[in-house]
Every structure is written in structure tokens, then in C-alpha cells.
ROTORDREN-107520 format. One record per residue (C-alpha): residue in one letter; x, y, z. Coordinates in nm, 2 decimals. Layout:
BEGIN
{node 'A',{X,Y,Z}},
...
END
This chain:
BEGIN
{node 'X',{3.09,-4.36,1.99}},
{node 'X',{2.91,-4.09,1.70}},
{node 'X',{2.52,-4.17,1.65}},
{node 'X',{2.45,-4.04,1.32}},
{node 'X',{2.05,-4.12,1.22}},
{node 'X',{1.91,-4.16,0.91}},
{node 'X',{1.62,-4.05,0.70}},
{node 'X',{1.63,-4.33,0.43}},
{node 'X',{1.38,-4.34,0.09}},
{node 'X',{1.38,-4.55,-0.19}},
{node 'X',{1.69,-4.67,-0.39}},
{node 'X',{2.05,-4.71,-0.39}},
{node 'X',{2.14,-4.33,-0.21}},
{node 'X',{2.07,-4.53,0.15}},
{node 'X',{2.30,-4.80,0.11}},
{node 'X',{2.54,-4.59,-0.03}},
{node 'X',{2.57,-4.36,0.22}},
{node 'X',{2.63,-4.67,0.49}},
{node 'X',{2.91,-4.83,0.27}},
{node 'X',{3.09,-4.44,0.30}},
{node 'X',{3.02,-4.43,0.66}},
{node 'X',{3.17,-4.73,0.71}},
{node 'X',{3.48,-4.71,0.49}},
{node 'X',{3.59,-4.35,0.64}},
{node 'X',{3.77,-4.52,0.96}},
{node 'X',{3.57,-4.34,1.23}},
{node 'X',{3.40,-4.56,1.44}},
{node 'X',{3.02,-4.48,1.40}},
{node 'X',{2.62,-4.62,1.48}},
{node 'X',{2.39,-4.59,1.20}},
{node 'X',{2.01,-4.56,1.33}},
{node 'X',{1.77,-4.51,1.06}},
{node 'X',{1.42,-4.41,0.98}},
{node 'X',{1.27,-4.62,0.73}},
{node 'X',{0.95,-4.57,0.56}},
{node 'X',{0.69,-4.82,0.46}},
{node 'X',{0.71,-4.88,0.06}},
{node 'X',{0.95,-4.63,-0.02}},
{node 'X',{1.29,-4.81,0.20}},
{node 'X',{1.45,-5.12,0.09}},
{node 'X',{1.41,-5.36,0.36}},
{node 'X',{1.74,-5.48,0.31}},
{node 'X',{1.92,-5.18,0.43}},
{node 'X',{1.80,-5.35,0.81}},
{node 'X',{2.09,-5.58,0.81}},
{node 'X',{2.31,-5.28,0.72}},
{node 'X',{2.31,-5.04,1.00}},
{node 'X',{2.24,-5.07,1.40}},
{node 'X',{1.91,-5.00,1.46}},
{node 'X',{1.58,-4.95,1.23}},
{node 'X',{1.26,-4.84,1.31}},
{node 'X',{0.94,-4.82,1.01}},
{node 'X',{0.74,-4.57,1.01}},
{node 'X',{0.49,-4.43,0.75}},
{node 'X',{0.56,-4.06,0.62}},
{node 'X',{0.42,-3.77,0.78}},
{node 'X',{0.52,-3.93,1.14}},
{node 'X',{0.70,-3.65,1.25}},
{node 'X',{0.66,-3.64,1.57}},
{node 'X',{0.71,-4.03,1.63}},
{node 'X',{1.07,-4.02,1.44}},
{node 'X',{1.23,-3.72,1.62}},
{node 'X',{1.14,-3.94,1.95}},
{node 'X',{1.30,-4.21,1.82}},
{node 'X',{1.61,-4.05,1.70}},
{node 'X',{1.64,-3.89,2.06}},
{node 'X',{1.61,-4.20,2.21}},
{node 'X',{1.86,-4.40,2.02}},
{node 'X',{2.08,-4.08,2.14}},
{node 'X',{2.07,-3.90,1.76}},
{node 'X',{2.21,-3.56,1.73}},
{node 'X',{2.30,-3.54,1.37}},
{node 'X',{2.13,-3.68,1.08}},
{node 'X',{2.11,-3.70,0.72}},
{node 'X',{1.80,-3.75,0.44}},
{node 'X',{1.95,-4.02,0.17}},
{node 'X',{1.71,-4.15,-0.07}},
{node 'X',{1.39,-4.00,-0.26}},
{node 'X',{0.99,-4.05,-0.14}},
{node 'X',{0.83,-4.12,-0.46}},
{node 'X',{0.70,-3.73,-0.49}},
{node 'X',{0.33,-3.76,-0.51}},
{node 'X',{0.36,-3.93,-0.15}},
{node 'X',{0.52,-3.60,-0.03}},
{node 'X',{0.14,-3.40,-0.10}},
{node 'X',{-0.08,-3.72,-0.03}},
{node 'X',{0.11,-3.83,0.33}},
{node 'X',{-0.12,-3.86,0.64}},
{node 'X',{0.04,-3.59,0.88}},
{node 'X',{0.08,-3.61,1.24}},
{node 'X',{0.03,-3.27,1.42}},
{node 'X',{0.32,-3.20,1.44}},
{node 'X',{0.43,-3.15,1.10}},
{node 'X',{0.08,-3.07,1.04}},
{node 'X',{0.13,-2.71,1.18}},
{node 'X',{0.51,-2.68,1.08}},
{node 'X',{0.38,-2.72,0.66}},
{node 'X',{0.08,-2.44,0.78}},
{node 'X',{0.36,-2.19,0.77}},
{node 'X',{0.46,-2.26,0.41}},
{node 'X',{0.39,-2.01,0.15}},
{node 'X',{0.52,-2.29,-0.10}},
{node 'X',{0.57,-2.65,-0.12}},
{node 'X',{0.77,-2.77,-0.35}},
{node 'X',{1.08,-3.03,-0.23}},
{node 'X',{1.29,-2.78,-0.08}},
{node 'X',{1.07,-2.59,0.13}},
{node 'X',{0.89,-2.88,0.27}},
{node 'X',{1.23,-3.07,0.38}},
{node 'X',{1.36,-2.74,0.50}},
{node 'X',{1.07,-2.72,0.72}},
{node 'X',{1.12,-3.03,0.87}},
{node 'X',{1.54,-2.94,0.88}},
{node 'X',{1.38,-2.69,1.13}},
{node 'X',{1.16,-2.88,1.30}},
{node 'X',{1.47,-3.13,1.44}},
{node 'X',{1.66,-2.82,1.52}},
{node 'X',{1.38,-2.74,1.79}},
{node 'X',{1.51,-3.07,1.95}},
{node 'X',{1.88,-3.04,1.87}},
{node 'X',{1.89,-3.21,1.59}},
{node 'X',{2.16,-3.12,1.30}},
{node 'X',{2.08,-3.19,0.97}},
{node 'X',{2.37,-3.29,0.80}},
{node 'X',{2.49,-3.24,0.43}},
{node 'X',{2.31,-3.53,0.21}},
{node 'X',{2.69,-3.56,0.07}},
{node 'X',{2.84,-3.64,0.44}},
{node 'X',{3.09,-3.94,0.33}},
{node 'X',{3.03,-3.95,-0.05}},
{node 'X',{3.29,-3.71,-0.15}},
{node 'X',{3.43,-3.98,-0.40}},
{node 'X',{3.12,-4.05,-0.55}},
{node 'X',{3.07,-3.64,-0.67}},
{node 'X',{3.28,-3.63,-0.98}},
{node 'X',{3.47,-3.33,-1.12}},
{node 'X',{3.48,-3.15,-1.43}},
{node 'X',{3.56,-3.39,-1.73}},
{node 'X',{3.44,-3.72,-1.87}},
{node 'X',{3.30,-3.94,-1.62}},
{node 'X',{3.14,-4.27,-1.74}},
{node 'X',{3.12,-4.48,-2.11}},
{node 'X',{3.16,-4.30,-2.41}},
{node 'X',{3.30,-3.98,-2.51}},
{node 'X',{3.06,-3.67,-2.60}},
{node 'X',{3.09,-3.59,-3.04}},
{node 'X',{3.12,-3.23,-3.07}},
{node 'X',{2.72,-3.20,-3.12}},
{node 'X',{2.64,-3.37,-2.81}},
{node 'X',{2.86,-3.18,-2.65}},
{node 'X',{2.71,-2.81,-2.77}},
{node 'X',{2.37,-2.98,-2.65}},
{node 'X',{2.51,-3.05,-2.35}},
{node 'X',{2.62,-2.75,-2.27}},
{node 'X',{2.29,-2.56,-2.34}},
{node 'X',{2.06,-2.83,-2.15}},
{node 'X',{2.35,-2.70,-1.83}},
{node 'X',{2.22,-2.35,-1.91}},
{node 'X',{1.82,-2.43,-1.97}},
{node 'X',{1.82,-2.64,-1.68}},
{node 'X',{2.02,-2.39,-1.42}},
{node 'X',{1.77,-2.16,-1.53}},
{node 'X',{1.46,-2.42,-1.49}},
{node 'X',{1.61,-2.47,-1.13}},
{node 'X',{1.61,-2.19,-1.07}},
{node 'X',{1.28,-2.10,-1.11}},
{node 'X',{1.20,-2.43,-0.89}},
{node 'X',{1.07,-2.58,-1.23}},
{node 'X',{1.29,-2.88,-1.23}},
{node 'X',{1.62,-2.98,-1.24}},
{node 'X',{1.68,-3.16,-1.54}},
{node 'X',{1.61,-3.09,-1.95}},
{node 'X',{1.64,-3.33,-2.22}},
{node 'X',{1.75,-3.16,-2.52}},
{node 'X',{1.87,-3.21,-2.86}},
{node 'X',{2.03,-3.00,-3.16}},
{node 'X',{1.98,-2.63,-2.91}},
{node 'X',{1.62,-2.74,-2.87}},
{node 'X',{1.44,-2.83,-2.54}},
{node 'X',{1.19,-3.13,-2.58}},
{node 'X',{1.13,-3.22,-2.19}},
{node 'X',{1.15,-3.02,-1.86}},
{node 'X',{1.18,-3.23,-1.52}},
{node 'X',{0.89,-3.09,-1.37}},
{node 'X',{0.65,-3.30,-1.07}},
{node 'X',{0.67,-3.63,-1.22}},
{node 'X',{1.07,-3.65,-1.19}},
{node 'X',{1.34,-3.69,-1.38}},
{node 'X',{1.25,-4.06,-1.52}},
{node 'X',{0.90,-3.99,-1.66}},
{node 'X',{1.13,-3.62,-1.84}},
{node 'X',{1.36,-3.89,-2.01}},
{node 'X',{1.12,-4.11,-2.16}},
{node 'X',{0.91,-3.79,-2.29}},
{node 'X',{1.21,-3.60,-2.44}},
{node 'X',{1.35,-3.91,-2.60}},
{node 'X',{1.01,-4.01,-2.78}},
{node 'X',{1.04,-3.70,-2.91}},
{node 'X',{1.42,-3.67,-2.99}},
{node 'X',{1.40,-3.98,-3.20}},
{node 'X',{1.75,-4.10,-3.08}},
{node 'X',{1.89,-3.79,-3.24}},
{node 'X',{2.18,-3.67,-3.05}},
{node 'X',{1.94,-3.66,-2.74}},
{node 'X',{2.09,-3.52,-2.44}},
{node 'X',{2.02,-3.53,-2.07}},
{node 'X',{2.11,-3.25,-1.83}},
{node 'X',{2.12,-3.29,-1.46}},
{node 'X',{2.21,-2.96,-1.24}},
{node 'X',{2.21,-2.85,-0.90}},
{node 'X',{1.96,-2.57,-0.81}},
{node 'X',{2.12,-2.20,-0.75}},
{node 'X',{2.27,-2.21,-0.39}},
{node 'X',{2.19,-2.54,-0.36}},
{node 'X',{2.08,-2.69,-0.03}},
{node 'X',{2.32,-2.97,0.01}},
{node 'X',{2.14,-3.11,0.32}},
{node 'X',{1.87,-3.24,0.06}},
{node 'X',{1.72,-3.26,-0.31}},
{node 'X',{2.09,-3.28,-0.41}},
{node 'X',{2.10,-3.43,-0.80}},
{node 'X',{2.20,-3.77,-0.79}},
{node 'X',{2.27,-4.06,-1.14}},
{node 'X',{2.26,-4.41,-1.16}},
{node 'X',{2.25,-4.76,-1.34}},
{node 'X',{1.87,-4.67,-1.37}},
{node 'X',{1.95,-4.37,-1.57}},
{node 'X',{2.22,-4.51,-1.75}},
{node 'X',{1.92,-4.75,-1.86}},
{node 'X',{1.63,-4.55,-1.89}},
{node 'X',{1.83,-4.30,-2.09}},
{node 'X',{1.97,-4.60,-2.33}},
{node 'X',{1.59,-4.70,-2.36}},
{node 'X',{1.46,-4.35,-2.47}},
{node 'X',{1.73,-4.32,-2.76}},
{node 'X',{1.92,-4.03,-2.47}},
{node 'X',{2.25,-4.10,-2.58}},
{node 'X',{2.44,-3.88,-2.31}},
{node 'X',{2.39,-3.69,-1.97}},
{node 'X',{2.55,-3.35,-1.84}},
{node 'X',{2.60,-3.37,-1.50}},
{node 'X',{2.74,-3.09,-1.24}},
{node 'X',{3.06,-3.13,-1.14}},
{node 'X',{3.13,-3.18,-0.76}},
{node 'X',{2.76,-3.14,-0.71}},
{node 'X',{2.57,-3.44,-0.82}},
{node 'X',{2.62,-3.77,-0.68}},
{node 'X',{2.67,-4.11,-0.90}},
{node 'X',{2.58,-4.41,-0.71}},
{node 'X',{2.60,-4.78,-0.79}},
{node 'X',{2.92,-4.68,-0.98}},
{node 'X',{3.06,-4.98,-1.09}},
{node 'X',{2.71,-5.12,-1.23}},
{node 'X',{2.64,-4.73,-1.45}},
{node 'X',{3.02,-4.78,-1.55}},
{node 'X',{2.93,-5.10,-1.69}},
{node 'X',{2.61,-5.02,-1.83}},
{node 'X',{2.70,-4.68,-2.01}},
{node 'X',{2.98,-4.87,-2.15}},
{node 'X',{2.69,-5.17,-2.28}},
{node 'X',{2.42,-4.90,-2.39}},
{node 'X',{2.66,-4.65,-2.52}},
{node 'X',{2.58,-4.37,-2.32}},
{node 'X',{2.82,-4.13,-2.27}},
{node 'X',{2.83,-3.89,-1.91}},
{node 'X',{3.05,-3.58,-1.85}},
{node 'X',{3.07,-3.31,-1.58}},
{node 'X',{3.05,-3.00,-1.71}},
{node 'X',{3.15,-2.72,-1.42}},
{node 'X',{2.87,-2.47,-1.27}},
{node 'X',{2.87,-2.24,-1.02}},
END
């Protein structure tokens, strides 16, 4: 039986991956690494094997995967950004990170992938088994966008592509040709709150895109029910995502919330 390992962070992503893996038909054994303070404990009942680690214990978790016969893994679920920089690294990850000239999500996870490869473990795309959650171009959830919102969405999309190219952030909040907030280290939710406060609810749009030449093994754009909820709370009425490269998690709940809260979601064609 094929065995796939999971590096499971926070949020709905790990559970969505498990559901996608189980529904595709091939018998699979799922072995998960969970992180204290990040992973939902409920995941333990949904996988075949789960063991808890703290962020930074690279050598220990690689030994765990090898012991369980894992040669393929996926990285699913966010690790709180500050924990990527404040963890207590073991010797193996310390040596790997010492070679990095820049430290951001892409370089950190890339270094991890290289270390796994040294032990014969391949990091699969983070969208493995989740193609059904990558919407194509067109309306996705909630109401249709008005003309002004659509123009703002297209403008925000182009700006977000540029900020992601510069490795600043993959989300921006815009209104009528004005950039209100750019995502950086704080993450999308705080970007939404800042931008919404400045926009005062007038045709404010969130644009969220993939990076140019996005490494689909990690840092894939994601939205879900929390995104919809925070948009509504912040006065952001519409969301533009990149078609085929943005995961929509918690689809049923997100659909219900978008309709109830009056938030429109559209997927725009990217690269």
C-alpha cells in the first residue's frame, strides 16, 4: 500500500487533504506529523498514524517518516508565521538554514524539501488530490461582482502579482484604483483588517494570487470560510483569486457564508 506522509499545520488544509486522498480510490496509508500549538488534535482520528513534534525538530521527524516507510510527503496547513522565525531548531535544520542568504517562507520550505530529498523523501505538490478545490476562471462563490468591483479586482490582481514577484506578499486590498493594504509578514487576515478600515466598505476588493513560477509544493494561496468572514467584518465585499492556483477550503461553509454575508468571489486567469 502506498504510504504518504503529511506535515500538518493549522486550519482546514490537513483535513481537506485527507478527504481528497480518501476519495480518489487508491488505497493509501496516511502518516502525519503534527505540531504542538498548530495542528488540530482532531486530525489524529482521521489518519493512520500521527506523532507530535515541535517546530524545528527536523532530524526527529525525518526518522519518524523513515521508520513508517514514508517516501512521499505533502506540506499541508499553515505554520504561524512568527513560529517560522522563533522556533528552536535542531542541529540538522540549523545547518540547512545557515546556508540561506534570505529567510522567507519559500526559502525555508525549500531548504526543508532539500533535506528530505537527502533521505529519499520526495515533497509532493501541496495540491495533490485537491484539484477539485482549485476553481477555474469565472465566478466562484457568492454574488457576482459589479463593474467597478471587477475593474478593482483586475487592478488588484496585477498589483498582487508584482508584490509577490518581489516576495513582499501575495495579497493586496484595493478600492477604485487605490492600494489600501499590502500583505507582508502579518498574513492575509491582518492585511484585510488594515485595508478594510481604510476603505470604509466602499467597493473594497481583496486580490490574492500565486507567485510567478509558484513552487506548488508549498505556500500555495488558500481562502476559506475564515477569509469570507473576515472580509465581511472588515468591509471587504469581494475577493479575486487566481484561477487554477488557489485552493478554496471548506467549500460548503464558504459558499453559505459568502451568500449570507454578501461577499463575491471570482477567479481570474493568471500566468
